[in-house]
N, C-alpha and C positions, 0 to 999 in steps of 0.2 A: 723423347719419351712420348709414345702415342697417348698414354692415359695413366693417371695415378690410380686408377680403379682396375688395371688389367692384372691378370695372372703373372705376366712377365714382369710387371713392376714390382709385385709383391715378392717374386722369386729373387729379382735383382736386389731389393732391400735385405732380404735375408742373407744372400751371398756377401754383399758389401759389408754388413754388420761384422762378419767374421774375417773379411779379407782387406778391408780398407780402413785401418785404424785411425787415420787422420780425417775421416769423413769423406763423403762424396761431393760436397759443394753444392751449388745451386742445381735444382731440378728444372729443366725447361720442357714444357709440354708443347708439342707441335704436331701437326698432321704427319703420319708415317711416311708420306712421300717427300717430305721436306728434311727428314732426319739425315739421310746420307749425303745430300748436297751441303747441308750445313756443316757437317763433319769435315767433308772435303775442302770447303771454302774457309775453314777455320772460324766459323761463327760459333761453334761449340766444340768442346774438347773431345767428346765421345758421344755415342748414341746407342740406345737400345733399340734393336730391330727385331722383328718377329716375322713369322710366316716366310714368304718367298724372298723377302729382302735378305735373308741369311745366305742366299745363293747368288744374289746379284751385286753384292758390295764390291767385288773386284772390278766391275764395270765403271765404278766411281773412282777407281784408283786407290781404294782402300784396302787395308790388310788387317788381319787379326793381331 
């Protein structure tokens, strides 16, 4: 998660409130360029990406 003050975070929270009844767990804030490597390496379970990262995630071996 790049920032807890971003529009992406707000939209994610609204979506999660309706779609993840058990809760989303711990939120980890990190620089955007570290999110996909952290997901790939298993350091975090999922990541919220924005902007051009939505087009480059396959290069990290990730899928939707």
